[in-house]
MARRO-823666 format. One record per residue (C-alpha): residue number from 1; residue in one letter; chain; x, y, z. Coordinates in steps of 0.5 Angstrom, whole numbers. Last residue first. Layout:
NUM; A; A; X; Y; Z
...
***
This chain:
282; P; A; 31; 74; -2
281; R; A; 28; 73; -9
280; V; A; 21; 77; -10
279; N; A; 16; 72; -9
278; F; A; 10; 71; -14
277; R; A; 14; 65; -18
276; P; A; 15; 61; -13
275; E; A; 22; 58; -14
274; R; A; 22; 52; -9
273; S; A; 29; 51; -7
272; R; A; 31; 59; -6
271; I; A; 24; 61; -4
270; L; A; 24; 55; 1
269; E; A; 31; 57; 4
268; S; A; 29; 64; 4
267; E; A; 23; 62; 8
266; Y; A; 27; 58; 13
265; A; A; 32; 64; 14
264; R; A; 26; 69; 15
263; R; A; 23; 65; 20
262; V; A; 30; 64; 24
261; G; A; 31; 72; 24
260; L; A; 24; 73; 26
259; E; A; 24; 69; 32
258; K; A; 18; 65; 34
257; I; A; 21; 59; 29
256; R; A; 26; 58; 35
255; A; A; 21; 53; 38
254; D; A; 18; 53; 45
253; K; A; 11; 53; 42
252; A; A; 12; 47; 37
251; F; A; 12; 49; 30
250; S; A; 7; 50; 24
249; H; A; 9; 49; 17
248; V; A; 2; 51; 13
247; E; A; 1; 49; 6
246; V; A; -5; 53; 2
245; I; A; -7; 49; -4
244; V; A; -10; 52; -10
243; G; A; -14; 48; -14
242; K; A; -20; 52; -14
241; F; A; -19; 59; -11
240; G; A; -21; 63; -16
239; Q; A; -16; 64; -23
238; Q; A; -17; 71; -24
237; T; A; -18; 74; -17
236; L; A; -13; 69; -14
235; Y; A; -8; 71; -20
234; S; A; -9; 78; -18
233; G; A; -8; 77; -11
232; L; A; -1; 73; -12
231; A; A; 2; 79; -16
230; Q; A; -1; 84; -12
229; R; A; 2; 82; -5
228; D; A; -3; 85; -1
227; S; A; -8; 79; -1
226; Q; A; -15; 81; -3
225; D; A; -19; 77; 3
224; L; A; -15; 70; 3
223; H; A; -8; 73; 4
222; Q; A; -11; 77; 10
221; T; A; -14; 71; 13
220; L; A; -7; 68; 11
219; R; A; -4; 73; 16
218; K; A; -8; 73; 22
217; R; A; -9; 65; 22
216; L; A; -1; 64; 21
215; N; A; 1; 69; 27
214; V; A; 8; 71; 27
213; A; A; 8; 70; 19
212; E; A; 13; 67; 14
211; G; A; 11; 67; 6
210; I; A; 12; 63; 0
209; Y; A; 8; 64; -6
208; L; A; 6; 61; -13
207; Y; A; 9; 54; -12
206; G; A; 7; 50; -19
205; T; A; 2; 50; -24
204; A; A; -2; 44; -21
203; D; A; -3; 49; -15
202; R; A; 1; 52; -9
201; F; A; 1; 57; -4
200; L; A; 6; 56; 2
199; Y; A; 6; 58; 9
198; I; A; 11; 59; 14
197; G; A; 10; 59; 22
196; P; A; 9; 63; 28
195; S; A; 2; 61; 32
194; E; A; -5; 63; 31
193; P; A; -6; 56; 28
192; L; A; -11; 55; 22
191; A; A; -17; 51; 23
190; D; A; -21; 58; 25
189; V; A; -20; 60; 17
188; Q; A; -26; 55; 16
187; K; A; -30; 58; 10
186; T; A; -24; 62; 6
185; L; A; -20; 56; 9
184; Q; A; -24; 51; 5
183; A; A; -23; 55; -2
182; A; A; -16; 55; 0
181; P; A; -15; 47; 0
180; Y; A; -11; 46; 6
179; E; A; -5; 42; 7
178; N; A; -1; 41; 14
177; V; A; 6; 40; 16
176; Q; A; 8; 40; 23
175; R; A; 15; 42; 25
174; G; A; 17; 40; 32
173; W; A; 23; 44; 32
172; D; A; 26; 41; 26
171; A; A; 33; 43; 26
170; I; A; 40; 43; 22
169; R; A; 37; 39; 16
168; T; A; 31; 43; 16
167; I; A; 35; 49; 15
166; L; A; 39; 46; 10
165; E; A; 33; 45; 5
164; P; A; 32; 38; 4
163; K; A; 35; 35; -3
162; L; A; 29; 34; -8
161; R; A; 33; 37; -14
160; R; A; 38; 32; -13
159; T; A; 38; 30; -21
158; K; A; 36; 23; -19
157; R; A; 31; 25; -14
156; L; A; 28; 30; -20
155; R; A; 27; 24; -24
154; F; A; 23; 20; -18
153; A; A; 19; 25; -17
152; A; A; 17; 26; -25
151; K; A; 16; 18; -25
150; R; A; 11; 19; -19
149; S; A; 7; 24; -22
148; E; A; 7; 21; -29
147; Y; A; 4; 14; -25
146; L; A; -1; 18; -21
145; D; A; -4; 21; -28
144; V; A; -8; 27; -25
143; E; A; -15; 28; -26
142; P; A; -17; 30; -18
141; S; A; -12; 35; -19
140; M; A; -8; 38; -12
139; K; A; -12; 33; -8
138; R; A; -11; 28; -12
137; A; A; -3; 29; -12
136; S; A; -4; 29; -4
135; A; A; -7; 23; -4
134; D; A; -2; 20; -8
133; F; A; 4; 22; -4
132; D; A; 0; 19; 2
131; A; A; -1; 13; -1
130; M; A; 6; 12; -3
129; L; A; 8; 13; 4
128; K; A; 3; 8; 6
127; P; A; 6; 3; 1
126; D; A; 13; 4; 3
125; T; A; 18; 4; -3
124; M; A; 16; 10; -7
123; I; A; 16; 14; 0
122; R; A; 23; 11; 2
121; D; A; 26; 13; -4
120; I; A; 24; 20; -4
119; S; A; 27; 21; 3
118; V; A; 24; 21; 9
117; G; A; 22; 26; 15
116; H; A; 15; 25; 15
115; R; A; 11; 31; 13
114; D; A; 17; 35; 10
113; M; A; 18; 29; 5
112; V; A; 11; 28; 4
111; V; A; 10; 35; 2
110; R; A; 17; 35; -2
109; A; A; 14; 29; -6
108; C; A; 8; 32; -7
107; I; A; 11; 39; -10
106; E; A; 16; 35; -14
105; G; A; 11; 30; -17
104; I; A; 5; 36; -18
103; H; A; 10; 40; -22
102; K; A; 12; 35; -26
101; A; A; 5; 32; -27
100; E; A; 2; 39; -29
99; P; A; 8; 40; -34
98; S; A; 6; 33; -37
97; T; A; 11; 27; -37
96; K; A; 13; 24; -44
95; S; A; 15; 16; -43
94; N; A; 9; 14; -48
93; E; A; 10; 7; -50
92; M; A; 13; 6; -43
91; R; A; 20; 3; -44
90; R; A; 23; -5; -45
89; S; A; 30; -6; -45
88; T; A; 31; -9; -38
87; I; A; 36; -16; -38
86; A; A; 35; -19; -31
85; P; A; 42; -20; -27
84; L; A; 40; -15; -21
83; K; A; 46; -14; -17
82; G; A; 49; -7; -20
81; S; A; 49; -4; -13
80; K; A; 44; 1; -14
79; R; A; 39; -4; -17
78; L; A; 40; -9; -11
77; N; A; 39; -2; -7
76; I; A; 32; -1; -10
75; L; A; 30; -8; -10
74; A; A; 31; -9; -2
73; W; A; 27; -3; -1
72; N; A; 21; -5; -5
71; F; A; 22; -12; -1
70; A; A; 22; -9; 5
69; A; A; 16; -4; 4
68; V; A; 12; -10; 4
67; D; A; 14; -12; 11
66; T; A; 16; -20; 11
65; D; A; 12; -25; 14
64; P; A; 10; -28; 8
63; L; A; 17; -29; 5
62; Q; A; 17; -34; 0
61; R; A; 10; -33; -3
60; Q; A; 11; -26; -1
59; C; A; 16; -24; -6
58; S; A; 12; -27; -12
57; A; A; 6; -23; -9
56; I; A; 10; -16; -8
55; F; A; 13; -17; -15
54; A; A; 6; -18; -18
53; K; A; 3; -12; -14
52; N; A; 9; -8; -16
51; L; A; 8; -9; -24
50; D; A; 0; -7; -23
49; T; A; 2; -1; -19
48; Q; A; 7; 2; -24
47; L; A; 12; 6; -20
46; I; A; 17; 0; -16
45; V; A; 17; -4; -22
44; E; A; 18; 2; -27
43; D; A; 24; 3; -22
42; S; A; 27; -4; -23
41; S; A; 27; -3; -30
40; F; A; 22; -6; -35
39; G; A; 22; -13; -39
38; Q; A; 16; -16; -36
37; H; A; 19; -15; -29
36; T; A; 15; -21; -26
35; E; A; 20; -27; -25
34; A; A; 26; -24; -25
33; F; A; 24; -19; -20
32; A; A; 22; -24; -16
31; Q; A; 28; -28; -16
30; T; A; 32; -22; -14
29; V; A; 27; -20; -9
28; V; A; 28; -28; -6
27; T; A; 35; -28; -6
26; K; A; 36; -21; -3
25; L; A; 31; -23; 3
24; R; A; 35; -29; 4
23; P; A; 42; -25; 5
22; L; A; 38; -20; 9
21; E; A; 35; -25; 14
20; A; A; 27; -24; 14
19; G; A; 21; -23; 18
18; P; A; 23; -15; 19
17; A; A; 28; -13; 14
16; Q; A; 35; -12; 16
15; I; A; 38; -5; 17
14; L; A; 37; -5; 25
13; L; A; 40; -12; 26
12; P; A; 47; -10; 22
11; L; A; 47; -4; 27
10; T; A; 47; -7; 33
9; V; A; 54; -9; 34
8; L; A; 57; -3; 32
7; I; A; 52; 2; 35
6; I; A; 54; -2; 42
5; T; A; 61; -1; 41
4; L; A; 60; 6; 40
3; I; A; 57; 7; 46
2; M; A; 62; 3; 50
1; M; A; 67; 7; 47
***
């Protein structure tokens, strides 16, 4: 009972933004949005770099000590609760998203969500997490339109396509997510851990192949040297390694991922949700 009382007392303090009282923050954010949105929606103010800079600058003039992410987070929640009175009727002239940007948006959202254990809303409202998302997108395709990729990720969130896999919601087991350009790995395979885990091949066309291994370094060496998976091997032979990223999920030494059944359950969850085109569906 005492623990519950402590939680109830401290919860309001935890949800307030650093450097600002919550009612004051909401007022400032509402005013700043009205001043800077230029007819665009709150989502666009979050996603468009120039609009967001203007919005943040307006907020900081009144609350200079408040964390930047708190302004964006408050904006999203004010929109969800229907408390943004400003009229928004303007849209981007070209609102179509390319297939490449859609694939990159989904993949990079999932990478950052896996890496930091956060929602897509948190990614798009926190400048550090957004920078991680953008860097991942640039790694996949240097010419990708970052706005399009952000927009694609936001759309997927609205359709609930970015829900974390069930097994990751049950246990994390000290998971670490790292990305390696496949071309680099062919020369630096020692960068890979010799431990159990999961690996994902992907490029700007989407997820290619997902597998599990008792020894990640040994298994991925096999894939990078004429993969025994015919479809993946043929693709890599025809396309080369340019633009192909190997995403590695490794775990703490004492994690249950060392059990084959657990690895296969994790692998199956990823295959189900991410639909790599060269896997046989489990």
